[in-house]
C-alpha positions in Angstrom: 0.1 -0.2 -0.2 1.5 3.3 -1.0 0.6 6.8 0.0 0.5 9.1 -3.4 0.9 12.8 -2.9 -2.2 14.9 -2.3 -2.3 18.4 -3.5 -2.7 20.3 -0.3 -5.5 23.7 -0.7 -3.9 26.6 -1.8 -2.3 29.0 0.7 -2.2 25.7 3.1 0.8 24.7 5.5 0.8 21.2 7.0 -0.6 19.8 9.8 -1.7 21.9 12.3 0.1 19.7 15.2 -2.8 18.4 17.1 -5.5 21.3 17.0 -8.2 19.1 18.4 -6.0 18.1 22.0 -4.7 20.9 22.4 -6.4 24.5 23.1 -5.0 28.3 23.1 -1.7 29.6 22.9 -0.1 26.7 22.4 -2.4 25.3 19.3 -2.2 28.5 17.7 1.6 29.0 18.0 2.0 25.4 16.7 0.2 26.4 13.8 1.7 29.9 12.8 5.3 28.2 13.4 4.2 25.4 10.9 3.1 28.1 8.4 6.6 30.1 8.8 8.7 27.0 8.6 9.9 25.6 5.0 7.8 22.8 3.6 11.3 20.0 4.2 10.9 21.4 7.9 7.4 20.6 8.5 6.4 17.3 10.1 6.0 14.7 7.5 2.4 12.6 7.1 3.0 9.5 8.3 3.1 6.5 6.1 0.2 5.1 5.2 1.4 1.3 4.8 3.3 1.5 8.1 -0.1 3.0 9.8 -2.1 0.0 8.4 0.9 -2.5 9.0 -1.1 -3.7 12.4 -4.6 -4.3 10.9 -5.7 -7.9 9.3 -5.5 -7.8 5.6 -9.3 -6.9 4.9 -9.5 -4.2 7.4 -6.4 -2.8 6.3 -7.6 -2.8 2.6 -10.9 -0.9 3.6 -9.4 1.7 5.1 -6.8 2.5 2.6 -9.4 2.4 0.3 -11.6 5.4 2.4 -8.5 7.5 3.1 -7.0 7.4 -0.9 -10.6 7.3 -2.2 -10.9 10.3 -4.6 -12.3 13.4 -3.5 -12.6 17.0 -4.4 -9.6 18.6 -5.8 -6.9 19.8 -2.6 -9.1 17.3 -0.1 -6.3 17.3 3.0 -5.6 13.9 2.9 -2.9 14.5 5.4 -5.8 14.8 8.0 -7.1 11.7 7.7 -3.9 9.6 7.9 -3.2 11.6 11.5 -6.1 10.5 11.8 -5.2 6.9 11.5 -2.3 7.1 13.0 -3.7 8.7 16.0 -6.1 5.8 16.4 -4.0 3.0 15.2 -1.5 4.2 18.3 -4.5 4.1 20.6 -5.5 0.4 19.2 -8.9 1.3 17.8 -9.7 -1.7 16.0 -10.4 -1.4 12.2 -14.2 -1.2 11.6 -14.3 1.7 14.6 -11.6 3.5 13.2 -13.2 3.6 9.7 -16.4 4.8 11.4 -14.5 7.7 12.6 -12.8 8.4 9.2 -15.9 8.6 7.5 -17.4 10.8 10.3 -14.8 13.6 10.3 -14.3 13.3 5.9 -17.8 15.0 6.0 -17.3 17.2 8.6 -14.1 18.3 6.3 -16.5 18.5 3.3 -18.8 20.5 5.9 -16.0 23.2 6.6 -14.6 22.8 3.2 -18.2 24.2 2.0 -18.4 26.8 4.8 -14.7 28.2 3.8 -14.5 28.0 0.6 -11.8 28.8 -1.7 -10.3 30.1 1.2 -9.6 26.6 2.7 -6.4 25.6 4.0 -5.2 22.6 5.9 -5.0 24.5 8.8 -8.2 26.3 9.0 -9.8 23.2 7.6 -8.6 21.6 10.6 -9.9 24.2 12.9 -13.3 24.5 11.6 -13.8 21.0 11.6 -13.0 20.4 15.1 -15.5 23.3 16.0 -18.4 21.5 14.2 -17.3 18.8 15.4 -18.3 20.3 19.1 -22.0 20.5 17.2 -21.5 24.2 17.2 -24.6 25.5 14.5 -23.4 26.4 11.0 -24.6 29.6 11.1 -22.1 30.2 14.3 -19.4 29.1 12.0 -20.2 30.6 9.0 -20.6 34.3 10.8 -17.5 33.8 12.6 -15.7 32.7 9.6 -16.9 35.7 7.2 -15.3 38.2 9.1 -11.5 36.9 9.3 -10.7 36.5 5.9 -6.7 36.1 6.7 -6.0 32.7 7.3 -4.5 33.2 11.0 -6.9 35.2 12.0 -9.8 32.4 10.7 -8.0 30.2 12.7 -7.1 31.6 15.6 -11.2 32.5 16.3 -11.9 28.9 15.3 -9.8 27.3 17.8 -10.9 30.2 20.1 -15.0 29.2 19.4 -14.3 25.4 19.9 -12.8 26.5 23.4 -15.5 28.7 24.5 -17.9 26.2 23.6 -15.9 23.6 25.7 -15.7 25.9 28.6 -19.5 26.1 28.4 -20.2 29.3 27.0 -23.4 28.9 24.7 -22.0 28.9 20.9 -24.3 32.5 20.4 -22.4 34.1 23.1 -19.2 32.7 22.1 -20.1 34.5 18.5 -20.6 37.7 19.9 -17.3 37.7 21.8 -15.4 36.7 18.6 -17.1 39.4 16.6 -16.3 41.9 19.3 -13.0 40.8 19.4 -12.8 40.7 15.2 -14.3 44.7 15.4 -11.4 45.9 18.0 -8.6 44.3 15.6 -7.4 42.5 18.4 -4.6 40.2 17.4 -4.5 36.2 17.2 -3.0 36.0 21.1 -5.5 38.0 22.5 -8.0 36.0 20.4 -6.8 33.0 21.5 -6.5 34.6 25.2 -10.5 34.8 25.7 -11.4 31.5 26.9 -8.9 31.7 29.4 -10.1 34.8 30.6 -13.8 33.2 30.7 -12.2 30.9 32.4 -10.7 32.8 35.0 -14.5 34.6 35.7 -15.8 31.1 36.1 -13.1 29.8 38.5 -14.8 33.1 40.8 -18.0 31.8 40.9 -20.2 32.9 37.6 -21.6 31.4 34.7 -20.3 31.2 31.5 -22.9 33.1 30.2 -22.2 35.8 32.7 -18.1 35.4 32.5 -18.6 36.0 28.8 -20.0 38.9 29.7 -17.9 39.8 31.7 -15.1 39.5 29.3 -16.8 41.3 26.4 -17.0 44.5 28.8 -14.1 44.5 29.7 -12.6 44.8 25.9 -14.8 48.2 25.7 -11.7 49.6 27.7 -7.9 49.9 26.5 -5.2 48.7 28.4 -3.1 50.0 31.2 0.2 49.7 32.0 -0.5 47.6 34.6 -2.5 45.5 32.2 -6.2 46.3 34.0 -9.1 48.5 32.2 -8.6 52.0 31.4 -12.3 52.6 32.2 -11.6 56.4 31.0 -10.6 56.4 27.7 -12.8 54.0 25.6 -11.6 53.4 22.4 -13.8 53.8 19.0 -15.0 50.8 17.6 -13.0 50.1 13.9 -14.4 47.4 11.0 -13.6 43.8 11.1 -11.4 42.5 9.3 
């Protein structure tokens, strides 16, 4: 079983270094590092033959056929290979792994339909992860619409997934991210929003109220000590 090379979506980078299991600064930091690296230095896609070598012949053949079947131009087969490698390391049975891959491929298709020509491997992976958290598609579309740059888009999707994981209702998370876009917050600021929300939650706030507190703090610039300056509120600017 060989692994033919697959064309990545235009403008994309390699794998996003386990977006599904990492949060916040670490997730996008790894992504941005990969985007900056020359192609030979980026992590290599797992070899399909090696990954499937531990499965019975029939299961391996079924997995290979699904992974390598023709799809739309630029489909990130690398992501399916990475999922397969993870499943193999964890000892997931072939039939269960195939079912998981089918579901993941559907989410990638949905993410591609949402992002259109802007889709890259990193933004597709981040968007598919958000969709896997049962975030309504209209929320994903709205957040994506105000972030045309790939790094902004990926950061917002990572933050959206983390906010929902923290218990913030999807539409509240959407509002928080739209406010951040309006104020032209940079990627680190956006990725820090879930941590801020969790900080309020630890103080006893419900997730919705915690998100409201973070949104309220956006209305004020920061003083040198990092505290909100409530006397010099900035003017709103249009999103990216």
